[in-house]
C-alpha positions in Angstrom: -20.8 23.9 128.9 -24.1 24.0 130.9 -27.0 26.4 130.2 -26.4 28.3 133.5 -22.9 29.1 132.1 -24.6 30.1 128.9 -26.8 32.5 130.9 -23.7 34.1 132.4 -22.2 34.5 129.0 -25.5 36.1 127.8 -25.3 38.7 130.5 -21.6 39.2 130.0 -22.1 39.7 126.2 -24.8 42.3 126.8 -22.5 44.2 129.1 -19.5 44.0 126.7 -21.6 44.9 123.6 -23.1 47.9 125.4 -19.7 49.1 126.5 -18.2 49.0 123.0 -20.9 51.3 121.8 -23.4 49.1 120.1 -26.9 50.7 120.3 -29.6 49.1 122.4 -31.6 48.3 119.3 -28.8 46.2 117.8 -27.3 44.7 121.0 -30.2 42.1 121.2 -29.6 40.9 117.6 -25.8 40.8 117.8 -25.9 38.9 121.1 -28.5 36.5 119.6 -26.2 35.8 116.6 -23.2 35.2 118.8 -25.2 32.9 121.2 -26.6 30.9 118.2 -23.1 30.5 116.7 -21.7 29.5 120.1 -24.5 26.9 120.6 -24.0 25.4 117.2 -20.2 25.1 117.8 -20.8 23.4 121.2 -23.4 21.0 119.7 -21.0 20.0 116.9 -18.2 19.4 119.3 -20.5 17.4 121.6 -21.7 15.4 118.6 -18.2 14.7 117.3 -16.8 13.7 120.7 -19.8 11.4 121.5 -19.7 9.8 118.1 -16.0 9.1 118.2 -16.3 7.7 121.8 -19.3 5.5 121.0 -17.7 4.2 117.8 -14.5 3.3 119.7 -16.5 1.6 122.5 -18.7 -0.4 120.0 -15.6 -1.5 118.0 -13.8 -2.5 121.2 -16.7 -4.5 122.4 -16.9 -6.3 119.1 -13.2 -7.2 119.2 -13.2 -8.4 122.8 -16.5 -10.3 122.8 -16.7 -11.3 119.1 -20.4 -10.2 119.5 -21.3 -9.0 116.0 -24.2 -6.8 117.0 -22.1 -3.7 117.9 -20.1 -4.1 114.7 -23.2 -4.0 112.7 -24.5 -1.1 114.8 -21.4 1.0 113.8 -22.1 0.1 110.1 -25.7 1.2 110.5 -24.6 4.6 112.0 -25.9 4.0 115.5 -23.1 6.0 117.1 -23.9 8.9 114.7 -27.6 9.0 115.6 -26.9 8.6 119.3 -24.5 11.5 119.1 -27.3 13.6 117.5 -29.6 12.8 120.4 -27.1 13.6 123.2 -26.9 17.4 122.6 -30.8 17.6 122.9 -30.8 18.5 126.6 -28.2 21.2 126.2 -30.0 22.7 123.2 -33.4 22.6 125.0 -31.9 24.4 128.0 -30.1 26.9 125.9 -33.2 28.0 123.9 -34.7 30.1 126.8 -31.4 31.7 127.4 -30.7 32.5 123.7 -34.2 34.0 123.1 -34.4 35.7 126.5 -35.1 39.0 124.8 -37.4 37.5 122.2 -39.9 35.4 124.2 -42.1 34.9 121.2 -39.5 32.6 119.6 -38.9 30.4 122.7 -42.0 28.2 122.5 -41.8 27.5 118.7 -38.1 26.6 118.9 -38.7 24.3 121.9 -41.4 22.5 119.9 -39.0 22.2 116.9 -36.3 20.8 119.3 -38.8 18.2 120.6 -39.8 17.2 117.1 -36.1 16.8 116.2 -35.7 14.5 119.2 -38.6 12.4 118.2 -37.2 11.6 114.7 -33.6 11.3 116.1 -34.9 8.6 118.5 -36.7 6.8 115.7 -33.5 6.8 113.5 -31.4 5.6 116.4 -33.8 2.8 117.3 -34.0 1.8 113.6 -30.2 1.7 113.4 -30.2 -0.8 116.2 -33.0 -2.8 114.7 -31.1 -2.9 111.4 -28.0 -4.1 113.3 -30.1 -6.9 114.9 -31.5 -7.8 111.5 -28.0 -8.0 110.0 -26.9 -10.3 112.8 -29.8 -12.6 112.2 -29.4 -12.5 108.4 -25.7 -13.5 108.8 -26.9 -16.9 110.0 -27.2 -19.4 107.2 -30.8 -20.3 108.1 -31.9 -16.7 107.6 -29.4 -15.5 105.0 -31.7 -15.1 102.0 -34.9 -14.1 103.9 -36.6 -10.8 102.8 -35.7 -8.9 106.0 -35.8 -5.6 104.0 -39.6 -5.9 103.9 -39.9 -6.4 107.6 -37.5 -3.5 108.3 -39.6 -1.2 106.1 -42.8 -2.2 108.0 -41.1 -1.6 111.4 -39.9 1.8 110.1 -43.4 2.7 108.9 -44.8 1.8 112.3 -42.2 4.0 114.1 -42.8 6.9 111.7 -46.5 6.7 112.4 -45.9 6.7 116.1 -43.5 9.6 115.6 -46.1 11.6 113.6 -48.7 11.0 116.4 -46.2 12.4 118.9 -45.4 15.4 116.6 -49.1 16.0 116.3 -49.4 16.1 120.1 -46.4 18.4 120.4 -47.7 20.9 117.8 -51.3 21.0 119.0 -51.0 20.2 122.7 -53.7 17.6 122.3 -53.5 13.9 123.2 -53.1 11.1 120.7 -56.8 10.3 120.9 -57.6 13.4 118.8 -55.1 12.3 116.2 -56.8 8.9 115.9 -60.2 10.5 115.7 -58.9 12.6 112.8 -57.3 9.6 111.1 -60.5 7.6 111.4 -62.3 9.9 109.0 -59.4 9.6 106.5 -58.9 5.8 106.9 -60.3 5.1 103.4 -57.8 7.6 101.8 -55.0 6.1 103.8 -55.9 2.6 102.8 -55.8 3.7 99.1 -52.5 5.5 99.6 -50.9 2.4 101.3 -52.6 -0.2 99.2 -49.3 -1.4 97.5 -47.5 -1.3 100.8 -50.1 -3.4 102.6 -50.3 -5.9 99.7 -46.5 -6.0 99.5 -46.3 -6.7 103.2 -48.8 -9.6 103.0 -47.0 -10.9 100.0 -43.6 -10.7 101.7 -44.9 -12.8 104.6 -46.4 -15.4 102.3 -43.2 -15.6 100.2 -41.1 -16.1 103.4 -43.6 -18.4 105.2 -44.0 -20.7 102.1 -40.3 -20.5 101.3 -41.1 -19.4 97.7 -38.4 -16.9 97.1 -34.9 -16.1 98.4 -32.4 -13.4 97.6 -30.0 -14.9 95.1 -32.6 -17.2 93.5 -32.7 -17.4 89.7 -36.3 -16.7 88.6 -38.0 -16.3 85.3 -41.2 -14.2 84.9 -42.0 -13.6 81.3 -44.9 -11.2 82.0 -42.4 -8.7 83.4 -39.4 -9.6 81.2 -37.5 -10.9 84.2 -34.9 -13.7 83.8 -32.1 -13.4 86.3 -31.1 -13.3 89.9 -33.1 -11.8 92.7 -31.0 -9.0 94.3 -33.4 -7.3 96.7 -36.8 -8.0 98.2 -38.5 -5.1 99.8 -42.0 -4.0 100.8 -43.3 -3.0 97.4 -40.9 -4.4 94.8 -38.6 -7.3 94.0 -35.4 -6.3 92.2 -34.1 -8.8 89.6 -30.8 -8.4 87.8 -31.2 -10.1 84.4 -28.4 -12.0 82.7 -28.0 -9.2 80.2 -27.3 -6.9 83.2 -30.6 -5.0 82.9 -32.7 -4.6 86.0 -36.3 -5.5 86.3 -38.5 -4.5 89.2 -41.6 -6.6 89.9 -44.4 -5.7 92.4 -44.0 -8.0 95.4 -47.6 -8.9 95.4 -47.4 -10.0 91.7 -45.2 -13.0 92.8 -48.2 -14.2 94.8 -51.0 -13.4 92.3 -49.1 -14.4 89.1 -46.9 -17.4 88.2 -43.2 -17.3 88.1 -40.5 -19.9 87.7 -37.9 -20.4 90.4 -34.7 -22.3 89.4 -33.6 -22.8 93.0 -34.6 -26.5 93.0 -32.3 -27.1 90.0 -29.4 -25.2 91.8 -29.8 -27.2 95.0 -30.1 -30.5 93.3 -26.6 -30.2 91.8 -27.8 -31.1 88.3 -29.3 -29.2 85.5 -31.5 -30.9 82.9 -31.0 -30.7 79.2 -33.2 -32.2 76.5 -32.1 -32.2 72.9 -33.3 -34.1 69.9 -31.4 -35.4 66.9 -33.8 -35.7 63.9 -32.8 -38.9 62.1 -33.7 -39.2 58.5 -36.3 -42.0 58.5 -35.4 -43.5 55.1 -31.9 -44.3 56.5 -33.2 -46.6 59.2 -32.8 -50.3 58.2 -32.3 -53.8 59.5 -28.7 -54.8 60.3 -27.0 -57.9 58.7 -25.3 -60.5 60.8 -21.8 -59.6 59.4 -22.5 -55.9 60.1 -23.4 -56.7 63.7 -20.1 -58.5 64.1 -18.4 -55.4 63.0 -20.5 -53.2 65.3 -19.4 -55.3 68.3 -16.1 -53.6 68.0 -17.8 -50.3 69.0 -17.3 -49.6 72.8 -20.5 -50.2 74.7 -22.3 -52.3 72.0 -20.8 -55.8 72.2 -22.8 -57.0 75.2 -26.0 -55.4 74.0 -25.7 -56.9 70.5 -24.9 -60.4 71.8 -27.8 -60.2 74.3 -30.3 -59.0 71.7 -29.1 -61.6 69.1 -29.7 -64.4 71.7 -33.1 -63.0 72.7 -34.3 -62.5 69.1 -33.0 -65.9 68.0 -35.0 -67.7 70.8 -38.1 -65.7 69.8 -37.7 -66.4 66.1 -37.1 -70.2 66.7 -40.0 -70.4 69.1 -42.3 -68.8 66.5 -40.7 -70.9 63.7 -40.2 -67.8 61.6 -38.8 -68.0 58.1 -35.7 -65.7 58.3 -34.7 -65.9 54.6 -36.6 -62.6 54.2 -35.1 -59.8 56.3 -38.5 -58.4 57.2 -39.6 -61.6 58.9 -38.8 -62.0 62.6 -37.1 -59.8 65.2 -34.0 -58.0 64.1 -31.9 -55.1 65.2 -31.9 -51.8 63.2 -29.1 -49.4 62.9 -31.1 -46.8 64.9 -31.4 -49.3 67.7 -27.7 -49.5 67.9 -27.2 -45.8 67.7 -29.7 -45.2 70.6 -28.0 -47.8 72.7 -24.6 -46.3 71.9 -25.9 -42.8 72.9 -27.3 -44.3 76.1 -23.9 -45.9 76.9 -22.1 -42.7 76.1 -24.2 -40.7 78.5 -23.9 -43.3 81.3 -20.2 -43.3 81.0 -19.8 -39.5 80.6 -18.0 -38.0 83.7 -20.1 -34.8 83.6 -23.5 -36.5 83.6 -25.4 -36.9 86.9 -26.0 -40.6 87.1 -28.3 -40.3 90.1 -30.9 -38.4 88.0 -33.1 -39.4 85.1 -31.2 -40.5 82.0 -33.1 -41.4 78.9 -32.4 -41.8 75.2 -35.9 -42.2 73.6 -37.8 -41.8 70.4 -40.5 -39.3 70.0 -43.3 -39.3 67.5 -42.1 -39.0 63.9 -42.3 -35.6 62.3 -41.9 -34.2 58.8 -38.3 -33.3 59.8 -37.4 -36.9 60.7 -37.5 -39.3 63.7 -36.6 -37.4 66.9 -34.1 -39.3 69.1 -34.3 -37.3 72.3 -31.5 -37.1 74.9 -33.1 -36.5 78.3 -30.5 -36.2 81.1 -28.9 -34.0 83.8 -25.4 -32.6 84.0 -23.6 -32.8 87.4 -23.1 -29.0 87.5 -25.5 -26.0 87.5 -22.8 -23.5 86.4 -24.1 -22.0 83.2 -20.9 -21.9 81.1 -19.9 -25.4 82.2 -23.4 -26.7 81.4 -23.3 -25.2 77.9 -19.8 -26.7 77.3 -21.0 -30.2 78.4 -24.1 -30.0 76.2 -22.1 -28.9 73.2 -19.5 -31.7 73.7 -22.2 -34.4 73.9 -24.2 -33.2 70.9 -21.1 -32.8 68.7 -19.9 -36.3 69.6 -23.3 -37.9 68.9 -23.8 -35.9 65.7 -20.4 -37.2 64.5 -21.2 -40.7 65.6 -24.5 -40.9 63.6 -22.6 -41.6 60.3 -20.9 -44.7 61.8 -24.4 -46.3 62.0 -25.2 -45.4 58.4 -27.6 -42.8 59.5 -28.0 -39.1 58.8 -29.3 -36.2 60.8 -32.1 -34.4 58.9 -31.5 -30.9 57.7 -33.8 -28.8 55.6 -32.1 -27.9 52.3 -31.7 -24.3 51.1 -31.0 -22.7 47.7 -27.3 -22.6 48.4 -27.2 -26.4 49.1 -28.7 -27.2 45.7 -26.3 -24.8 44.1 -23.3 -26.5 45.8 -24.5 -29.8 44.5 -24.7 -28.6 41.0 -21.2 -27.1 41.2 -19.8 -30.4 42.6 -21.4 -32.6 39.9 -18.8 -31.8 37.1 -15.9 -32.5 39.5 -17.4 -35.8 40.6 -17.8 -36.9 36.9 -14.2 -36.0 36.2 -15.1 -33.2 33.9 
């Protein structure tokens, strides 16, 4: 329905309302109400039809061309916003007809309609921009980039442009006057948008230096963050912790402060674990020849024992060392054998990454014993699998210690002493 037809309806309504006996004072307001309701109905119908038509067309294009842009445009409500823009020309033409008898309302409502158009155009353009960003982000190279930050910056720019246009509409002045007014308030604006500006700069640095992706596991103790990055926007980074709590970190804090990103571990395919078994130092002793022969039966030790026996024999003979005393010369200890066994066990374990560092080493002695440290990497980064592998290895080696006549150090408690006292009568046969 065009505005000329609305004018005809306006005149017809005036005639009908007068004929049915409505007074002149009320005819204007009744006619105004009817025209407003009629305009609203027409606008809603136009919007509904245009939205359905555009949605159908966009979906059809997506299916026929496999071009994802229009599909993402539908998801970002582009047809909806376009359908809101389309009735603009009809509404603008209808306002002078509707308020024909109330001229004072025509100009304000025309300005409101123009302001409405400004923001509808911004939301429409932003829906297409978001659709384009979704297409780009669907590519593997850009999948985890912080596009949300860039979209927020673009939206802020459009809103500022929209506000300038609104200023011109309301005052009838050019944009120059707006910028003159804004110049005086620039310091206040800088203060208001401080976090936004810093966040934008931080987002660019994070993206350019490839410091953070969506989906990365990060740890930032200062903010109590230990989990997966779910969202990166202009002012905050949202982290879902492993206990399902949510931590928000200012985006610029990731540039100014230190944080730990576990992405390198995830991409390497192996996760490090370091654990130490504290061996009771008084249990470490030299091995006798007959004991070594027995130890050769242990898988992984036969070649090592034979090689070291030959090596030490040559050294001892070369130095003409009296070997009647066990302390003299070079000999293997039970801890040497245990460490070699642990090394063999890790190198033959199917869940250990053999392409990464693998060490079984001694650390400096402590009051709790001699630390024998396992330093290696699993071949998985999945948390529950990692913990299972670690437990399996430690349980095995703790059980293996006793076969080398060694003990793992544990601090005693009152209950341990009590248990010993209770067991003594049983051991003595009393």
